[in-house]
Every structure is written in C-alpha cells, then in structure tokens.
mmJSON file of the N, C-alpha and C atoms, coordinates in Angstrom:
{"data_MODEL":{"atom_site":{
"group_PDB":["ATOM","ATOM","ATOM","ATOM","ATOM","ATOM","ATOM","ATOM","ATOM","ATOM","ATOM","ATOM","ATOM","ATOM","ATOM","ATOM","ATOM","ATOM","ATOM","ATOM","ATOM","ATOM","ATOM","ATOM","ATOM","ATOM","ATOM","ATOM","ATOM","ATOM","ATOM","ATOM","ATOM","ATOM","ATOM","ATOM","ATOM","ATOM","ATOM","ATOM","ATOM","ATOM","ATOM","ATOM","ATOM","ATOM","ATOM","ATOM","ATOM","ATOM","ATOM","ATOM","ATOM","ATOM","ATOM","ATOM","ATOM","ATOM","ATOM","ATOM","ATOM","ATOM","ATOM","ATOM","ATOM","ATOM","ATOM","ATOM","ATOM","ATOM","ATOM","ATOM","ATOM","ATOM","ATOM","ATOM","ATOM","ATOM","ATOM","ATOM","ATOM","ATOM","ATOM","ATOM","ATOM","ATOM","ATOM","ATOM","ATOM","ATOM","ATOM","ATOM","ATOM","ATOM","ATOM","ATOM","ATOM","ATOM","ATOM","ATOM","ATOM","ATOM","ATOM","ATOM","ATOM","ATOM","ATOM","ATOM","ATOM","ATOM","ATOM","ATOM","ATOM","ATOM","ATOM","ATOM","ATOM","ATOM","ATOM","ATOM","ATOM","ATOM","ATOM","ATOM","ATOM","ATOM","ATOM","ATOM","ATOM"],
"id":[1,2,3,4,5,6,7,8,9,10,11,12,13,14,15,16,17,18,19,20,21,22,23,24,25,26,27,28,29,30,31,32,33,34,35,36,37,38,39,40,41,42,43,44,45,46,47,48,49,50,51,52,53,54,55,56,57,58,59,60,61,62,63,64,65,66,67,68,69,70,71,72,73,74,75,76,77,78,79,80,81,82,83,84,85,86,87,88,89,90,91,92,93,94,95,96,97,98,99,100,101,102,103,104,105,106,107,108,109,110,111,112,113,114,115,116,117,118,119,120,121,122,123,124,125,126,127,128,129],
"type_symbol":["N","C","C","N","C","C","N","C","C","N","C","C","N","C","C","N","C","C","N","C","C","N","C","C","N","C","C","N","C","C","N","C","C","N","C","C","N","C","C","N","C","C","N","C","C","N","C","C","N","C","C","N","C","C","N","C","C","N","C","C","N","C","C","N","C","C","N","C","C","N","C","C","N","C","C","N","C","C","N","C","C","N","C","C","N","C","C","N","C","C","N","C","C","N","C","C","N","C","C","N","C","C","N","C","C","N","C","C","N","C","C","N","C","C","N","C","C","N","C","C","N","C","C","N","C","C","N","C","C"],
"label_atom_id":["N","CA","C","N","CA","C","N","CA","C","N","CA","C","N","CA","C","N","CA","C","N","CA","C","N","CA","C","N","CA","C","N","CA","C","N","CA","C","N","CA","C","N","CA","C","N","CA","C","N","CA","C","N","CA","C","N","CA","C","N","CA","C","N","CA","C","N","CA","C","N","CA","C","N","CA","C","N","CA","C","N","CA","C","N","CA","C","N","CA","C","N","CA","C","N","CA","C","N","CA","C","N","CA","C","N","CA","C","N","CA","C","N","CA","C","N","CA","C","N","CA","C","N","CA","C","N","CA","C","N","CA","C","N","CA","C","N","CA","C","N","CA","C","N","CA","C","N","CA","C"],
"label_alt_id":[null,null,null,null,null,null,null,null,null,null,null,null,null,null,null,null,null,null,null,null,null,null,null,null,null,null,null,null,null,null,null,null,null,null,null,null,null,null,null,null,null,null,null,null,null,null,null,null,null,null,null,null,null,null,null,null,null,null,null,null,null,null,null,null,null,null,null,null,null,null,null,null,null,null,null,null,null,null,null,null,null,null,null,null,null,null,null,null,null,null,null,null,null,null,null,null,null,null,null,null,null,null,null,null,null,null,null,null,null,null,null,null,null,null,null,null,null,null,null,null,null,null,null,null,null,null,null,null,null],
"label_comp_id":["MET","MET","MET","ILE","ILE","ILE","VAL","VAL","VAL","LYS","LYS","LYS","THR","THR","THR","LEU","LEU","LEU","MET","MET","MET","TYR","TYR","TYR","THR","THR","THR","GLY","GLY","GLY","ILE","ILE","ILE","ARG","ARG","ARG","VAL","VAL","VAL","SER","SER","SER","GLU","GLU","GLU","LEU","LEU","LEU","ILE","ILE","ILE","ASN","ASN","ASN","ILE","ILE","ILE","ARG","ARG","ARG","LEU","LEU","LEU","THR","THR","THR","ASP","ASP","ASP","ILE","ILE","ILE","ASP","ASP","ASP","PHE","PHE","PHE","HIS","HIS","HIS","TYR","TYR","TYR","CYS","CYS","CYS","GLN","GLN","GLN","VAL","VAL","VAL","ARG","ARG","ARG","ILE","ILE","ILE","ASN","ASN","ASN","ASN","ASN","ASN","GLY","GLY","GLY","LYS","LYS","LYS","GLY","GLY","GLY","GLY","GLY","GLY","LYS","LYS","LYS","ASP","ASP","ASP","ARG","ARG","ARG","ILE","ILE","ILE"],
"label_asym_id":["A","A","A","A","A","A","A","A","A","A","A","A","A","A","A","A","A","A","A","A","A","A","A","A","A","A","A","A","A","A","A","A","A","A","A","A","A","A","A","A","A","A","A","A","A","A","A","A","A","A","A","A","A","A","A","A","A","A","A","A","A","A","A","A","A","A","A","A","A","A","A","A","A","A","A","A","A","A","A","A","A","A","A","A","A","A","A","A","A","A","A","A","A","A","A","A","A","A","A","A","A","A","A","A","A","A","A","A","A","A","A","A","A","A","A","A","A","A","A","A","A","A","A","A","A","A","A","A","A"],
"label_entity_id":["1","1","1","1","1","1","1","1","1","1","1","1","1","1","1","1","1","1","1","1","1","1","1","1","1","1","1","1","1","1","1","1","1","1","1","1","1","1","1","1","1","1","1","1","1","1","1","1","1","1","1","1","1","1","1","1","1","1","1","1","1","1","1","1","1","1","1","1","1","1","1","1","1","1","1","1","1","1","1","1","1","1","1","1","1","1","1","1","1","1","1","1","1","1","1","1","1","1","1","1","1","1","1","1","1","1","1","1","1","1","1","1","1","1","1","1","1","1","1","1","1","1","1","1","1","1","1","1","1"],
"label_seq_id":[1,1,1,2,2,2,3,3,3,4,4,4,5,5,5,6,6,6,7,7,7,8,8,8,9,9,9,10,10,10,11,11,11,12,12,12,13,13,13,14,14,14,15,15,15,16,16,16,17,17,17,18,18,18,19,19,19,20,20,20,21,21,21,22,22,22,23,23,23,24,24,24,25,25,25,26,26,26,27,27,27,28,28,28,29,29,29,30,30,30,31,31,31,32,32,32,33,33,33,34,34,34,35,35,35,36,36,36,37,37,37,38,38,38,39,39,39,40,40,40,41,41,41,42,42,42,43,43,43],
"pdbx_PDB_ins_code":[null,null,null,null,null,null,null,null,null,null,null,null,null,null,null,null,null,null,null,null,null,null,null,null,null,null,null,null,null,null,null,null,null,null,null,null,null,null,null,null,null,null,null,null,null,null,null,null,null,null,null,null,null,null,null,null,null,null,null,null,null,null,null,null,null,null,null,null,null,null,null,null,null,null,null,null,null,null,null,null,null,null,null,null,null,null,null,null,null,null,null,null,null,null,null,null,null,null,null,null,null,null,null,null,null,null,null,null,null,null,null,null,null,null,null,null,null,null,null,null,null,null,null,null,null,null,null,null,null],
"Cartn_x":[-4.927,-4.286,-3.946,-4.81,-4.553,-3.343,-3.239,-2.104,-0.809,-0.831,0.364,0.779,-0.187,0.12,0.769,0.254,0.847,2.271,2.491,3.809,4.832,4.452,5.412,5.725,4.777,4.998,5.446,5.087,5.454,4.587,3.456,2.586,1.729,1.185,0.329,-1.097,-1.871,-3.252,-4.063,-3.884,-4.632,-4.273,-3.016,-2.605,-3.203,-3.261,-3.835,-5.318,-6.01,-7.444,-7.712,-6.814,-7.023,-6.529,-5.976,-5.487,-6.668,-6.575,-7.58,-6.962,-7.788,-7.304,-6.394,-6.643,-5.807,-4.425,-4.24,-2.939,-2.01,-2.515,-1.727,-1.287,0.029,0.585,1.023,0.189,0.464,1.633,1.861,2.953,4.313,4.488,5.753,5.709,4.581,4.414,4.676,4.016,4.192,2.848,2.881,1.7,2.044,1.203,1.424,0.621,1.298,0.657,0.485,-0.757,-1.054,-1.375,-0.796,-1.027,-0.742,0.437,0.866,1.223,2.031,2.435,3.142,2.694,3.279,2.781,1.746,1.193,2.062,2.994,3.914,3.369,3.668,3.342,4.59,4.385,5.542,5.08,6.054,5.775,6.446],
"Cartn_y":[-23.515,-22.952,-24.047,-25.016,-26.106,-26.905,-27.181,-27.953,-27.179,-25.866,-25.047,-25.071,-24.999,-25.043,-26.363,-27.452,-28.767,-28.851,-28.348,-28.427,-27.539,-26.311,-25.359,-25.619,-26.176,-26.381,-27.797,-28.772,-30.153,-30.812,-30.209,-30.808,-31.893,-32.752,-33.83,-33.323,-34.043,-33.642,-33.577,-34.559,-34.571,-33.371,-32.938,-31.758,-30.495,-30.42,-29.256,-29.123,-30.24,-30.217,-29.643,-29.89,-29.472,-28.068,-27.345,-25.982,-25.041,-24.226,-23.192,-21.834,-20.842,-19.497,-18.975,-19.38,-18.936,-19.578,-20.636,-21.307,-20.611,-19.621,-18.937,-17.58,-17.335,-16.051,-15.309,-14.383,-13.666,-12.691,-12.205,-11.259,-11.924,-13.146,-13.87,-14.92,-15.014,-15.998,-17.414,-17.791,-19.103,-19.789,-21.116,-21.919,-22.884,-22.942,-23.854,-25.123,-26.272,-27.567,-28.17,-28.4,-28.99,-30.469,-31.288,-32.739,-33.347,-33.094,-33.681,-35.138,-35.672,-37.076,-37.335,-38.341,-38.666,-37.775,-36.977,-36.084,-34.871,-34.576,-33.454,-32.179,-31.056,-29.736,-29.156,-28.411,-27.758,-26.505,-25.679,-24.433,-24.484],
"Cartn_z":[-2.219,-1.049,-0.031,0.107,1.047,0.612,-0.677,-1.19,-0.989,-1.219,-1.002,0.464,1.36,2.792,3.155,2.628,2.891,2.356,1.15,0.533,1.234,1.544,2.112,3.577,4.319,5.745,6.077,5.254,5.524,6.583,6.912,7.916,7.277,8.107,7.637,7.447,6.649,6.362,7.646,8.524,9.786,10.655,10.604,11.369,10.761,9.444,8.768,9.075,9.138,9.434,10.82,11.767,13.156,13.467,12.491,12.738,12.933,13.954,14.227,13.912,13.75,13.44,14.545,15.778,16.902,16.88,16.086,15.976,14.987,14.267,13.248,13.772,13.716,14.126,12.87,12.414,11.18,11.326,12.542,12.772,12.549,13.045,12.904,11.792,11.073,9.985,10.484,11.565,12.162,12.352,12.289,12.546,13.666,14.678,15.794,15.552,15.617,15.448,16.831,17.228,18.531,18.363,19.211,19.195,17.826,17.331,16.057,16.25,15.364,15.432,16.769,17.465,18.757,19.863,19.604,20.624,20.905,20.01,20.227,19.603,20.242,19.708,19.055,17.986,17.323,16.608,16.253,15.544,14.185],
"occupancy":[1.0,1.0,1.0,1.0,1.0,1.0,1.0,1.0,1.0,1.0,1.0,1.0,1.0,1.0,1.0,1.0,1.0,1.0,1.0,1.0,1.0,1.0,1.0,1.0,1.0,1.0,1.0,1.0,1.0,1.0,1.0,1.0,1.0,1.0,1.0,1.0,1.0,1.0,1.0,1.0,1.0,1.0,1.0,1.0,1.0,1.0,1.0,1.0,1.0,1.0,1.0,1.0,1.0,1.0,1.0,1.0,1.0,1.0,1.0,1.0,1.0,1.0,1.0,1.0,1.0,1.0,1.0,1.0,1.0,1.0,1.0,1.0,1.0,1.0,1.0,1.0,1.0,1.0,1.0,1.0,1.0,1.0,1.0,1.0,1.0,1.0,1.0,1.0,1.0,1.0,1.0,1.0,1.0,1.0,1.0,1.0,1.0,1.0,1.0,1.0,1.0,1.0,1.0,1.0,1.0,1.0,1.0,1.0,1.0,1.0,1.0,1.0,1.0,1.0,1.0,1.0,1.0,1.0,1.0,1.0,1.0,1.0,1.0,1.0,1.0,1.0,1.0,1.0,1.0],
"B_iso_or_equiv":[0.0,0.0,0.0,0.0,0.0,0.0,0.0,0.0,0.0,0.0,0.0,0.0,0.0,0.0,0.0,0.0,0.0,0.0,0.0,0.0,0.0,0.0,0.0,0.0,0.0,0.0,0.0,0.0,0.0,0.0,0.0,0.0,0.0,0.0,0.0,0.0,0.0,0.0,0.0,0.0,0.0,0.0,0.0,0.0,0.0,0.0,0.0,0.0,0.0,0.0,0.0,0.0,0.0,0.0,0.0,0.0,0.0,0.0,0.0,0.0,0.0,0.0,0.0,0.0,0.0,0.0,0.0,0.0,0.0,0.0,0.0,0.0,0.0,0.0,0.0,0.0,0.0,0.0,0.0,0.0,0.0,0.0,0.0,0.0,0.0,0.0,0.0,0.0,0.0,0.0,0.0,0.0,0.0,0.0,0.0,0.0,0.0,0.0,0.0,0.0,0.0,0.0,0.0,0.0,0.0,0.0,0.0,0.0,0.0,0.0,0.0,0.0,0.0,0.0,0.0,0.0,0.0,0.0,0.0,0.0,0.0,0.0,0.0,0.0,0.0,0.0,0.0,0.0,0.0],
"pdbx_formal_charge":[null,null,null,null,null,null,null,null,null,null,null,null,null,null,null,null,null,null,null,null,null,null,null,null,null,null,null,null,null,null,null,null,null,null,null,null,null,null,null,null,null,null,null,null,null,null,null,null,null,null,null,null,null,null,null,null,null,null,null,null,null,null,null,null,null,null,null,null,null,null,null,null,null,null,null,null,null,null,null,null,null,null,null,null,null,null,null,null,null,null,null,null,null,null,null,null,null,null,null,null,null,null,null,null,null,null,null,null,null,null,null,null,null,null,null,null,null,null,null,null,null,null,null,null,null,null,null,null,null],
"auth_seq_id":[1,1,1,2,2,2,3,3,3,4,4,4,5,5,5,6,6,6,7,7,7,8,8,8,9,9,9,10,10,10,11,11,11,12,12,12,13,13,13,14,14,14,15,15,15,16,16,16,17,17,17,18,18,18,19,19,19,20,20,20,21,21,21,22,22,22,23,23,23,24,24,24,25,25,25,26,26,26,27,27,27,28,28,28,29,29,29,30,30,30,31,31,31,32,32,32,33,33,33,34,34,34,35,35,35,36,36,36,37,37,37,38,38,38,39,39,39,40,40,40,41,41,41,42,42,42,43,43,43],
"auth_comp_id":["MET","MET","MET","ILE","ILE","ILE","VAL","VAL","VAL","LYS","LYS","LYS","THR","THR","THR","LEU","LEU","LEU","MET","MET","MET","TYR","TYR","TYR","THR","THR","THR","GLY","GLY","GLY","ILE","ILE","ILE","ARG","ARG","ARG","VAL","VAL","VAL","SER","SER","SER","GLU","GLU","GLU","LEU","LEU","LEU","ILE","ILE","ILE","ASN","ASN","ASN","ILE","ILE","ILE","ARG","ARG","ARG","LEU","LEU","LEU","THR","THR","THR","ASP","ASP","ASP","ILE","ILE","ILE","ASP","ASP","ASP","PHE","PHE","PHE","HIS","HIS","HIS","TYR","TYR","TYR","CYS","CYS","CYS","GLN","GLN","GLN","VAL","VAL","VAL","ARG","ARG","ARG","ILE","ILE","ILE","ASN","ASN","ASN","ASN","ASN","ASN","GLY","GLY","GLY","LYS","LYS","LYS","GLY","GLY","GLY","GLY","GLY","GLY","LYS","LYS","LYS","ASP","ASP","ASP","ARG","ARG","ARG","ILE","ILE","ILE"],
"auth_asym_id":["A","A","A","A","A","A","A","A","A","A","A","A","A","A","A","A","A","A","A","A","A","A","A","A","A","A","A","A","A","A","A","A","A","A","A","A","A","A","A","A","A","A","A","A","A","A","A","A","A","A","A","A","A","A","A","A","A","A","A","A","A","A","A","A","A","A","A","A","A","A","A","A","A","A","A","A","A","A","A","A","A","A","A","A","A","A","A","A","A","A","A","A","A","A","A","A","A","A","A","A","A","A","A","A","A","A","A","A","A","A","A","A","A","A","A","A","A","A","A","A","A","A","A","A","A","A","A","A","A"],
"auth_atom_id":["N","CA","C","N","CA","C","N","CA","C","N","CA","C","N","CA","C","N","CA","C","N","CA","C","N","CA","C","N","CA","C","N","CA","C","N","CA","C","N","CA","C","N","CA","C","N","CA","C","N","CA","C","N","CA","C","N","CA","C","N","CA","C","N","CA","C","N","CA","C","N","CA","C","N","CA","C","N","CA","C","N","CA","C","N","CA","C","N","CA","C","N","CA","C","N","CA","C","N","CA","C","N","CA","C","N","CA","C","N","CA","C","N","CA","C","N","CA","C","N","CA","C","N","CA","C","N","CA","C","N","CA","C","N","CA","C","N","CA","C","N","CA","C","N","CA","C","N","CA","C"],
"pdbx_PDB_model_num":[1,1,1,1,1,1,1,1,1,1,1,1,1,1,1,1,1,1,1,1,1,1,1,1,1,1,1,1,1,1,1,1,1,1,1,1,1,1,1,1,1,1,1,1,1,1,1,1,1,1,1,1,1,1,1,1,1,1,1,1,1,1,1,1,1,1,1,1,1,1,1,1,1,1,1,1,1,1,1,1,1,1,1,1,1,1,1,1,1,1,1,1,1,1,1,1,1,1,1,1,1,1,1,1,1,1,1,1,1,1,1,1,1,1,1,1,1,1,1,1,1,1,1,1,1,1,1,1,1]
}}}
C-alpha cells in the first residue's frame, strides 16, 4: 500500500512519512502535504 501511494501520488518518501490522518480528506480523495520540498504545502 505504501508503494502504491508513492507511485500514484508522486510524493517523496519523507513527505509520506510525515502524513497524518488529519491530512487526508476522504470525501474529496485528497492528501495535504505539509512542509514538502522547499517548505511548501500542497494538495
């Protein structure tokens, strides 16, 4: 499941490690990445 998440979303391993359950929006099927590369947030 972790490998599929990395492949389908294109996020980095360090970003995946830092995802919390509150960062996932199941209603809109979105994942919020906080403090990604360059300190930027993205969805």
